[in-house]
SEDRENFI-30611 format. One line per 2 residues: for each residue x, y, z of C-alpha. Coordinates in steps of 0.2 Angstrom, whole numbers, plus 5000, padded with zeros to 4 digits. Example, Ala and Ser with C-alpha at 12.3 -4.5 7.8 and 13.67 -1.06 7.14 Angstrom:
// SEDRENFI-30611
5062/4978/5039  5068/4995/5036 .
This chain:
// SEDRENFI-30611
5593/4768/4208  5579/4759/4217 .
5576/4765/4235  5576/4746/4240 .
5595/4745/4240  5598/4759/4251 .
5591/4751/4267  5600/4734/4265 .
5610/4726/4279  5629/4727/4281 .
5631/4708/4277  5623/4711/4260 .
5635/4725/4256  5650/4715/4262 .
5645/4700/4251  5642/4711/4236 .
5659/4719/4238  5670/4704/4233 .
5682/4714/4223  5684/4725/4209 .
5677/4713/4196  5671/4719/4179 .
5653/4716/4175  5653/4700/4165 .
5643/4700/4148  5632/4686/4144 .
5634/4677/4128  5617/4682/4120 .
5616/4700/4127  5624/4717/4123 .
5621/4728/4137  5621/4747/4134 .
5622/4752/4152  5631/4744/4167 .
5620/4736/4181  5626/4743/4198 .
5623/4734/4214  5621/4749/4226 .
5624/4768/4227  5639/4765/4238 .
5648/4755/4224  5645/4768/4210 .
5662/4776/4212  5671/4759/4213 .
5664/4750/4198  5671/4752/4181 .
5661/4751/4165  5667/4744/4149 .
5657/4751/4134  5659/4749/4115 .
5665/4763/4104  5648/4763/4096 .
5639/4766/4112  5651/4780/4117 .
5649/4789/4101  5630/4787/4099 .
5628/4793/4117  5638/4809/4114 .
5627/4812/4098  5611/4809/4108 .
5616/4821/4122  5620/4835/4109 .
5604/4832/4100  5594/4833/4116 .
5602/4850/4119  5597/4856/4102 .
5579/4851/4104  5578/4860/4121 .
5585/4876/4112  5573/4874/4098 .
5559/4874/4111  5564/4890/4118 .
5568/4898/4101  5587/4900/4106 .
5594/4900/4089  5612/4905/4095 .
5612/4890/4106  5606/4879/4092 .
5620/4885/4081  5634/4882/4094 .
5627/4864/4097  5625/4860/4079 .
5644/4864/4076  5648/4853/4091 .
5636/4839/4083  5646/4840/4067 .
5662/4838/4075  5656/4823/4086 .
5649/4815/4070  5666/4817/4062 .
5674/4808/4077  5660/4794/4075 .
5664/4792/4056  5672/4775/4059 .
5657/4768/4068  5645/4776/4055 .
5654/4768/4041  5651/4751/4048 .
5634/4753/4055  5627/4766/4043 .
5620/4783/4046  5609/4783/4062 .
5591/4786/4060  5591/4798/4075 .
5604/4809/4066  5594/4810/4050 .
5579/4815/4060  5587/4829/4069 .
5594/4836/4053  5576/4835/4045 .
5568/4843/4060  5581/4857/4062 .
5579/4862/4044  5560/4862/4045 .
5561/4872/4061  5573/4885/4054 .
5562/4887/4038  5547/4890/4049 .
5556/4904/4059  5563/4911/4043 .
5545/4913/4036  5538/4921/4052 .
5541/4939/4048  5533/4945/4064 .
5544/4933/4074  5560/4939/4065 .
5557/4957/4070  5555/4952/4088 .
5571/4943/4088  5587/4950/4096 .
5602/4954/4085  5612/4938/4090 .
5597/4926/4086  5593/4935/4070 .
5611/4933/4064  5613/4915/4070 .
5596/4911/4061  5603/4916/4044 .
5620/4908/4047  5613/4891/4054 .
5600/4891/4039  5614/4892/4026 .
5624/4879/4035  5610/4866/4038 .
5605/4868/4019  5623/4865/4014 .
5626/4851/4026  5609/4842/4022 .
5614/4840/4003  5624/4824/4008 .
5609/4816/4016  5595/4821/4004 .
5590/4803/4001  5589/4798/4020 .
5580/4814/4024  5567/4812/4010 .
5563/4794/4015  5561/4800/4033 .
5549/4814/4028  5539/4802/4018 .
5536/4791/4033  5543/4799/4049 .
5533/4787/4061  5540/4771/4052 .
5558/4779/4054  5555/4781/4072 .
5548/4763/4074  5563/4756/4064 .
5575/4765/4076  5567/4758/4091 .
5567/4740/4084  5586/4742/4080 .
5589/4749/4098  5579/4735/4106 .
5588/4722/4096  5605/4729/4102 .
5600/4730/4120  5588/4714/4122 .
5588/4709/4140  5594/4727/4146 .
5578/4735/4140  5569/4730/4156 .
5582/4738/4167  5583/4753/4157 .
5564/4755/4158  5565/4753/4177 .
5578/4767/4177  5567/4778/4166 .
5552/4775/4178  5563/4781/4193 .
5569/4796/4183  5587/4792/4184 .
5591/4788/4166  5584/4791/4148 .
5589/4780/4133  5593/4787/4116 .
5578/4778/4108  5566/4785/4121 .
5573/4802/4119  5573/4802/4100 .
5555/4796/4098  5545/4806/4086 .
5536/4820/4095  5519/4816/4100 .
5503/4826/4096  5499/4840/4109 .
5484/4831/4116  5493/4814/4119 .
5508/4823/4127  5496/4832/4139 .
5487/4816/4143  5504/4807/4147 .
5510/4822/4157  5494/4821/4168 .
5496/4802/4169  5513/4804/4175 .
5508/4816/4189  5494/4804/4195 .
5507/4790/4196  5519/4801/4206 .
5504/4805/4218  5500/4786/4219 .
5518/4782/4224  5518/4795/4237 .
5501/4788/4243  5508/4770/4243 .
5523/4776/4254  5511/4783/4267 .
5499/4768/4266  5512/4753/4267 .
5519/4750/4284  5530/4735/4282 .
5545/4742/4273  5557/4735/4286 .
5551/4717/4285  5552/4717/4266 .
5570/4723/4267  5575/4709/4278 .
5566/4696/4268  5575/4702/4252 .
5592/4701/4262  5589/4683/4267 .
5583/4678/4249  5598/4686/4241 .
5609/4675/4252  5600/4659/4248 .
5600/4662/4230  5618/4666/4227 .
5621/4649/4219  5607/4649/4207 .
5613/4663/4195  5627/4660/4183 .
5631/4679/4181  5630/4694/4192 .
5620/4704/4180  5606/4691/4178 .
5604/4689/4197  5597/4707/4198 .
5586/4707/4182  5568/4708/4186 .
5557/4692/4183  5542/4692/4172 .
5532/4687/4187  5538/4701/4198 .
5534/4713/4183  5516/4706/4182 .
5514/4708/4201  5519/4726/4201 .
5507/4730/4187  5493/4722/4196 .
5496/4732/4212  5497/4748/4202 .
5480/4744/4194  5472/4741/4211 .
5479/4757/4218  5474/4767/4203 .
5456/4760/4204  5456/4764/4223 .
5461/4782/4219  5449/4784/4205 .
5435/4778/4217  5441/4791/4230 .
5440/4805/4218  5423/4800/4211 .
5417/4800/4229  5424/4817/4232 .
5415/4825/4217  5399/4817/4223 .
5401/4825/4240  5405/4842/4232 .
5389/4841/4222  5379/4837/4237 .
5386/4852/4246  5381/4863/4231 .
5399/4867/4226  5403/4875/4209 .
5416/4863/4203  5413/4854/4187 .
5422/4839/4179  5428/4842/4161 .
5436/4829/4149  5451/4834/4139 .
5450/4852/4142  5435/4855/4131 .
5425/4870/4135  5408/4867/4142 .
5392/4875/4135  5385/4883/4150 .
5368/4890/4152  5365/4909/4153 .
5369/4915/4170  5354/4920/4181 .
5355/4939/4184  5343/4939/4199 .
5337/4926/4211  5319/4919/4208 .
5306/4931/4216  5317/4946/4217 .
5308/4962/4214  5317/4971/4199 .
5318/4990/4203  5331/5004/4199 .
5341/5001/4215  5343/4982/4211 .
5348/4985/4193  5360/4998/4197 .
5368/4987/4210  5370/4973/4198 .
5377/4985/4185  5390/4990/4197 .
5394/4972/4201  5397/4969/4183 .
5408/4984/4180  5419/4981/4195 .
5426/4966/4186  5432/4977/4171 .
5451/4977/4169  5453/4963/4182 .
5464/4948/4177  5454/4933/4171 .
5438/4943/4167  5429/4936/4151 .
5426/4952/4142  5414/4944/4129 .
5403/4937/4144  5403/4954/4152 .
5396/4962/4136  5382/4948/4136 .
5378/4951/4154  5376/4970/4150 .
5365/4966/4135  5354/4954/4146 .
5353/4968/4159  5346/4980/4146 .
5333/4968/4141  5328/4965/4159 .
5327/4983/4162  5316/4986/4147 .
5305/4971/4151  5301/4979/4169 .
5299/4996/4162  5312/5005/4172 .
5313/5019/4161  5323/5026/4146 .
5336/5033/4157  5341/5016/4164 .
5342/5009/4147  5353/5024/4142 .
5365/5021/4157  5367/5003/4153 .
5370/5006/4134  5384/5019/4138 .
5393/5005/4148  5390/4992/4134 .
5399/5004/4121  5413/5006/4134 .
5414/4988/4137  5416/4985/4118 .
5430/4997/4118  5438/4988/4132 .
5437/4971/4123  5454/4974/4116 .
5465/4979/4130  5481/4981/4119 .
5482/4998/4111  5490/4992/4095 .
5476/4979/4092  5460/4984/4083 .
5442/4979/4083  5436/4963/4075 .
5423/4966/4061  5408/4959/4072 .
5413/4970/4087  5415/4985/4075 .
5398/4983/4068  5390/4980/4085 .
5399/4996/4091  5392/5007/4077 .
5374/5000/4080  5376/5004/4099 .
5381/5022/4095  5367/5024/4083 .
5355/5017/4096  5361/5029/4109 .
5359/5044/4097  5342/5039/4093 .
5337/5038/4111  5345/5055/4114 .
5336/5063/4100  5319/5055/4104 .
5321/5061/4123  5326/5079/4124 .
5322/5079/4142  5337/5068/4147 .
5353/5077/4151  5369/5068/4148 .
5386/5074/4153  5403/5067/4160 .
5402/5080/4174  5386/5073/4182 .
5391/5063/4198  5383/5046/4200 .
5375/5052/4217  5366/5066/4207 .
5360/5055/4193  5341/5054/4191 .
5335/5038/4183  5318/5036/4190 .
5310/5052/4196  5299/5059/4181 .
5295/5075/4190  5313/5081/4189 .
5324/5082/4174  5332/5065/4170 .
5351/5065/4172  5363/5052/4166 .
5382/5051/4168  5390/5048/4151 .
5398/5058/4137  5392/5054/4119 .
5407/5064/4111  5420/5054/4120 .
5412/5038/4113  5412/5045/4096 .
5430/5051/4097  5435/5033/4102 .
5425/5026/4088  5434/5037/4076 .
5451/5032/4083  5446/5013/4081 .
5441/5016/4063  5458/5023/4060 .
5466/5008/4068  5456/4996/4058 .
5462/5005/4042  5480/5005/4048 .
5480/4987/4051  5471/4981/4035 .
5481/4976/4019  5477/4991/4008 .
5478/4981/3992  5464/4969/3998 .
5446/4969/3995  5444/4969/4014 .
5451/4987/4014  5438/4993/4002 .
5424/4985/4013  5431/4994/4028 .
5432/5010/4019  5414/5009/4015 .
5410/5011/4034  5418/5029/4033 .
5401/5036/4026  5393/5028/4042 .
5406/5036/4053  5404/5053/4045 .
5385/5051/4047  5387/5048/4066 .
5399/5063/4067  5386/5074/4059 .
5372/5068/4070  5383/5071/4085 .
5387/5089/4079  5368/5092/4077 .
5365/5086/4095  5379/5096/4102 .
5373/5112/4093  5357/5111/4104 .
5364/5104/4120  5383/5104/4120 .
5396/5117/4125  5406/5127/4112 .
5422/5117/4117  5414/5100/4114 .
5407/5107/4097  5424/5112/4092 .
5430/5094/4095  5416/5087/4085 .
5419/5099/4071  5438/5095/4070 .
5433/5076/4068  5422/5080/4054 .
5436/5091/4046  5448/5077/4047 .
5437/5066/4037  5434/5079/4024 .
5450/5089/4021  5460/5076/4010 .
5445/5072/3998  5444/5080/3981 .
5427/5087/3977  5423/5081/3959 .
5405/5087/3960  5411/5105/3964 .
5423/5103/3949  5409/5098/3937 .
5398/5112/3943  5412/5124/3939 .
5415/5117/3922  5396/5118/3917 .
5378/5115/3922  5373/5097/3926 .
5366/5088/3911  5349/5081/3910 .
5354/5064/3907  5361/5062/3925 .
5352/5051/3938  5342/5058/3952 .
5355/5053/3964  5369/5062/3955 .
5358/5078/3954  5354/5077/3973 .
5373/5076/3976  5376/5090/3965 .
5363/5101/3974  5372/5096/3991 .
5384/5107/4001  5401/5110/3993 .
5415/5103/4003  5423/5120/4002 .
5408/5128/4010  5407/5115/4023 .
5426/5117/4027  5424/5136/4028 .
5410/5135/4040  5417/5122/4052 .
5435/5130/4052  5429/5147/4055 .
5418/5141/4070  5434/5133/4077 .
5444/5149/4074  5431/5159/4084 .
5427/5147/4098  5442/5136/4101 .
5452/5139/4117  5466/5126/4114 .
5480/5129/4101  5480/5111/4095 .
5463/5111/4088  5465/5128/4080 .
5481/5123/4072  5474/5106/4065 .
5459/5116/4058  5471/5129/4050 .
5482/5115/4042  5467/5105/4036 .
5459/5121/4028  5476/5126/4019 .
5477/5108/4013  5459/5108/4006 .
5462/5125/3997  5478/5118/3990 .
5470/5102/3984  5457/5112/3974 .
5470/5124/3966  5465/5139/3977 .
5484/5144/3978  5482/5162/3984 .
5470/5158/3998  5480/5143/4004 .
5497/5154/4003  5489/5169/4012 .
5482/5158/4026  5498/5149/4029 .
5508/5166/4030  5495/5174/4041 .
5495/5159/4054  5514/5160/4056 .
5513/5141/4059  5530/5138/4052 .
5538/5148/4066  5534/5136/4081 .
5528/5120/4072  5543/5111/4079 .
5536/5112/4097  5520/5103/4091 .
5516/5085/4094  5521/5072/4081 .
5504/5070/4073  5502/5088/4071 .
5520/5089/4063  5515/5075/4051 .
5499/5085/4046  5510/5101/4043 .
5522/5091/4032  5507/5085/4022 .
5500/5102/4020  5517/5109/4014 .
5518/5096/4001  5501/5099/3995 .
5504/5117/3994  5520/5114/3984 .
5510/5103/3972  5497/5116/3970 .
5510/5130/3966  5517/5118/3953 .
5500/5116/3945  5498/5135/3945 .
5515/5138/3936  5523/5145/3952 .
5539/5135/3950  5550/5144/3962 .
5536/5143/3976  5533/5125/3972 .
5552/5121/3974  5553/5131/3990 .
5538/5122/3998  5545/5105/3994 .
5563/5108/3997  5563/5103/4016 .
5554/5087/4014  5563/5081/3999 .
5581/5086/4004  5579/5076/4020 .
5578/5059/4010  5564/5054/4023 .
5549/5060/4014  5540/5043/4017 .
5543/5044/4036  5539/5063/4038 .
5523/5061/4029  5518/5047/4040 .
5516/5034/4026  5528/5021/4032 .
5544/5018/4042  5562/5017/4034 .
5571/5001/4036  5588/5010/4039 .
5581/5019/4054  5573/5003/4062 .
5589/4999/4071  5589/5016/4079 .
5573/5013/4088  5567/5000/4100 .
5552/4989/4098  5541/5001/4109 .
5546/5016/4099  5542/5007/4083 .
5524/5002/4089  5521/5021/4094 .
5527/5027/4077  5516/5014/4068 .
5501/5021/4077  5505/5038/4070 .
5504/5031/4052  5491/5039/4040 .
5479/5026/4032  5483/5021/4014 .
5468/5030/4006  5475/5047/4013 .
5492/5044/4006  5501/5057/3994 .
5509/5048/3979  5528/5049/3983 .
5533/5047/3965  5522/5061/3960 .
5530/5072/3974  5547/5068/3969 .
5544/5071/3950  5536/5088/3954 .
5551/5093/3964  5564/5087/3951 .
5555/5095/3937  5554/5112/3947 .
5573/5110/3951  5577/5107/3933 .
5567/5123/3927  5577/5133/3940 .
5594/5125/3940  5598/5122/3922 .
5596/5141/3917  5606/5146/3933 .
5620/5133/3929  5621/5141/3911 .
5622/5158/3918  5635/5155/3931 .
5646/5142/3921  5663/5150/3926 .
5658/5157/3943  5668/5150/3957 .
5655/5155/3970  5641/5146/3961 .
5628/5139/3973  5617/5124/3972 .
5598/5127/3971  5594/5108/3974 .
5607/5095/3980  5596/5081/3976 .
5594/5086/3958  5613/5088/3956 .
5615/5071/3964  5603/5063/3951 .
5613/5072/3937  5630/5065/3944 .
5622/5047/3945  5617/5049/3926 .
5634/5055/3921  5642/5040/3930 .
5633/5027/3920  5645/5019/3907 .
5631/5014/3895  5617/5027/3891 .
5601/5019/3885  5584/5025/3884 .
5577/5032/3900  5565/5020/3910 .
5562/5027/3927  5555/5044/3931 .
5572/5050/3938  5581/5045/3921 .
5567/5054/3911  5571/5070/3921 .
5590/5068/3920  5588/5066/3901 .
5577/5081/3899  5589/5091/3909 .
5603/5087/3897  5593/5092/3882 .
5588/5108/3890  5606/5112/3894 .
5609/5112/3875  5593/5123/3872 .
5584/5108/3864  5567/5111/3870 .
5558/5098/3859  5569/5083/3866 .
5566/5090/3883  5547/5090/3880 .
5548/5072/3874  5557/5066/3889 .
5545/5075/3902  5528/5072/3893 .
5526/5055/3885  5515/5040/3888 .
5525/5032/3902  5527/5049/3912 .
5508/5052/3909  5503/5035/3917 .
5515/5037/3931  5513/5056/3936 .
5503/5068/3925  5487/5059/3923 .
5486/5058/3942  5482/5077/3943 .
5463/5082/3942  5466/5094/3927 .
5480/5085/3919  5478/5094/3902 .
5481/5111/3910  5496/5105/3919 .
5504/5098/3903  5500/5114/3894 .
5508/5124/3908  5523/5112/3908 .
5527/5114/3889  5526/5133/3891 .
5538/5133/3905  5550/5121/3896 .
5550/5133/3881  5553/5149/3891 .
5567/5141/3901  5575/5133/3886 .
5576/5150/3878  5584/5158/3893 .
5597/5143/3894  5600/5145/3875 .
5604/5164/3877  5615/5161/3892 .
5625/5147/3883  5627/5154/3866 .
5627/5173/3868  5646/5174/3866 .
5644/5166/3849  5632/5179/3842 .
5634/5198/3837  5615/5200/3836 .
5600/5188/3834  5583/5191/3827 .
5568/5189/3840  5558/5182/3825 .
5571/5168/3824  5570/5164/3842 .
5551/5164/3841  5552/5151/3828 .
5565/5141/3836  5555/5140/3853 .
5538/5141/3846  5534/5156/3857 .
5524/5172/3851  5535/5187/3848 .
5528/5197/3864  5533/5183/3875 .
5551/5182/3868  5552/5201/3869 .
5546/5200/3888  5559/5187/3892 .
5574/5195/3884  5569/5212/3892 .
5568/5204/3909  5585/5197/3907 .
5593/5213/3901  5585/5223/3916 .
5591/5210/3929  5609/5211/3921 .
5609/5193/3917  5611/5196/3898 .
5623/5210/3892  5614/5215/3876 .
5602/5229/3870  5586/5228/3860 .
5585/5236/3843  5566/5240/3841 .
5565/5244/3822  5574/5228/3817 .
5567/5217/3831  5585/5211/3835 .
5595/5208/3851  5613/5216/3849 .
5626/5208/3860  5638/5219/3869 .
5652/5206/3870  5657/5210/3888 .
5659/5193/3894  5676/5188/3899 .
5684/5173/3890  5688/5157/3898 .
5706/5162/3902  5700/5178/3909 .
5688/5169/3921  5702/5158/3927 .
5713/5172/3930  5699/5181/3940 .
5696/5165/3950  5715/5164/3954 .
5716/5182/3959  5701/5180/3971 .
5709/5164/3979  5726/5172/3981 .
5717/5188/3989  5708/5176/4001 .
5724/5167/4006  5734/5183/4009 .
5720/5190/4020  5718/5173/4030 .
5737/5173/4033  5737/5191/4039 .
5723/5187/4051  5733/5172/4058 .
5748/5183/4060  5737/5197/4068 .
5731/5185/4081  5748/5180/4086 .
5756/5198/4086  5741/5208/4092 .
5741/5220/4078  5733/5220/4060 .
5744/5223/4045  5741/5242/4040 .
5742/5239/4022  5729/5226/4021 .
5718/5235/4033  5718/5251/4022 .
5716/5241/4006  5704/5228/4012 .
5688/5239/4010  5693/5246/3993 .
5697/5228/3986  5681/5222/3992 .
5672/5236/3983  5680/5233/3967 .
5679/5214/3967  5660/5213/3965 .
5660/5221/3948  5674/5209/3941 .
5668/5193/3949  5650/5194/3943 .
5645/5188/3926  5649/5203/3914 .
5663/5210/3925  5667/5225/3914 .
5649/5232/3913  5653/5247/3923 .
5667/5253/3911  5656/5249/3896 .
5642/5259/3903  5653/5274/3906 .
5660/5272/3888  5643/5271/3881 .
5636/5286/3890 .
């Protein structure tokens, strides 16, 4: 409401309050809002509005709330308001059937669907959402898609030309309101009301909206200025009072009396233009005064950045010496870390300072000091720990470190160290040794960490990852140069840190050149580059030299632990099983590794997995299974090896913990193939579990060697339709069933075929040797399983027959059967002259096994009852106390496989 009416006279208010009359509607007008006479009468006047206005106003208010919620990404509020909007639209169904679907309703449906689709595709944004918003997003997305099916044609026409739709809506609204548009616009200017058409206009571009916002602020300032400048408000009020009394008879309706005339409108616009012109002149004068005074304010247009000239480091005529340059350097460095500091400009200033120092021949020590700070500023460019260097910054960082090392190697008389205090630095006196504060090792370690972050944050399946990986050779070259420098100048602790960095870049790489040298001499047809690489140092020799130096000189447990684990990993990767096993056992790392920090635990898990795979390649099936058991039985191999986060555990950690764990992830090129790992574990479990299951078929106390393997067997048994195996797990399960029947050929076909070769076996360096070993193990374990399963059927069986069945040579068959007899797994004897195995038939029948199990369970039940009774009464039953020990002594012989072997042995001998 305008401020002019609040200061009117009493006579005006009396004349206006003539009674509780309704506002009369003119013949040609349809007013959407009532025209109130004064603020005192707002409570007394009643307004008559059509059903259409009421319903549409309710819809526009809800739409306004939805748009506000969309701006702040409050999806839960959007869902609540959308449900209310649907109900309100249902109430307005009668009006909609007459007038048609409103344009503003179609627009909000289209905009809301687009907004939800953008949120849905934003994966990072969805992760940051809270639980309620994420749930509301999926619910609202389904509802809006289902709801919009009834308005597909209207939404399609709106999307084809949204501006035209907005214009049509405005025209329709203006036709309805006609004369009331001027009053509504005046109310809008005063900020007291907002029409539906004004609210539902199509969203303006960012630049136009910003310009309008600035214009609005300027108009507000002008209004406040005009209030202070004008002095005759009282007289104008009295004039308007008298004019209103005189003009009472001129107007036919109360509403038309208070409508603004076109002349008044033109006069107000003219006054505003004059005021804005005066204000603009005052601002221009103010800018000129500031420029005359030498101020630093600059006028910009549209927020576009200005291209500034390079800042002047020193005033004209200043003498450039060491003290001045050091002072300027400290000034630049004091801005580090402060809010609003332009980090890129800071790096440029430091580079400019280096060039000034070199132009004025201030010495190499001064250049070195500034270059140390340039590299530190490059690291500070990304203040966030999780963010990584951009490619141009990374290249600049590598070049700067190379320059530093060149200077240090070229000037051996310069001493560099982080322990040198700034007061004791010597940058200019050539008579004494030059001393510069700085640590080259710290910079190189940070460079190595930045390289790891770059690899972690790059898509591993892109060409960009390959390009970044090429930089590793340069990183290793810098590390070797730092090692060389520290061997001459550094302390043993610093050299140990540098050696560990080099070890961490070497331990996971397979040395194919060393393998070629072992297989045979290098051919003459090879290029000179290949021959030079062949003549280079083996990775085994390099690892041995670096790790042994760390073992001898290191005083921190962490560096030594990491070096031992890397050394074991490298031995295992190159099939040096016994060296790797002995080093692991001698180090006793498995006793206290749970107290180490998470990155060291990840390295330990990787080492144990590689050790298990190495044992498998060497045919040590039991050792391989034991090494892989802890990782595979947990079901979290991917997470324990630092190769990714499991989705099911994402709810258990907050966003900060997730960021920390992502920084611990191993880069993709260092990953261990999880399918190969699982296949090795399952095949090892099959070779151990199937013979054990056949040997203890009726044993009530039979234990599981591998729970995961049994789980896969149960999953295979539950399948209603058994087709040919497709996945790696299905191949192992099918092979296990064949081995259970003693059919080694079928087992061999399931384990070694083209599909399994491509997925698993071809990934090993010496794949043919692994396949040969695997066939041999399948034949041997199938023979053991066959004898356990069918020994009760035979009286005797020829070893030659077994040799032909399983394609094993006779000494091998003899050896296997002899071990089974010695370990009391098979109740039989060997007849040497006839080369046959004579069965003793001491195995209990199925009925006898069940009876033995029942007797054992009854004995346990009685003993437990006696213990409970004993606990209540305070004394133990005498009979069971006397009989308990003798019962337990005798039960062992009967409950093991071949329960009557003691009596048989006495009868035979």
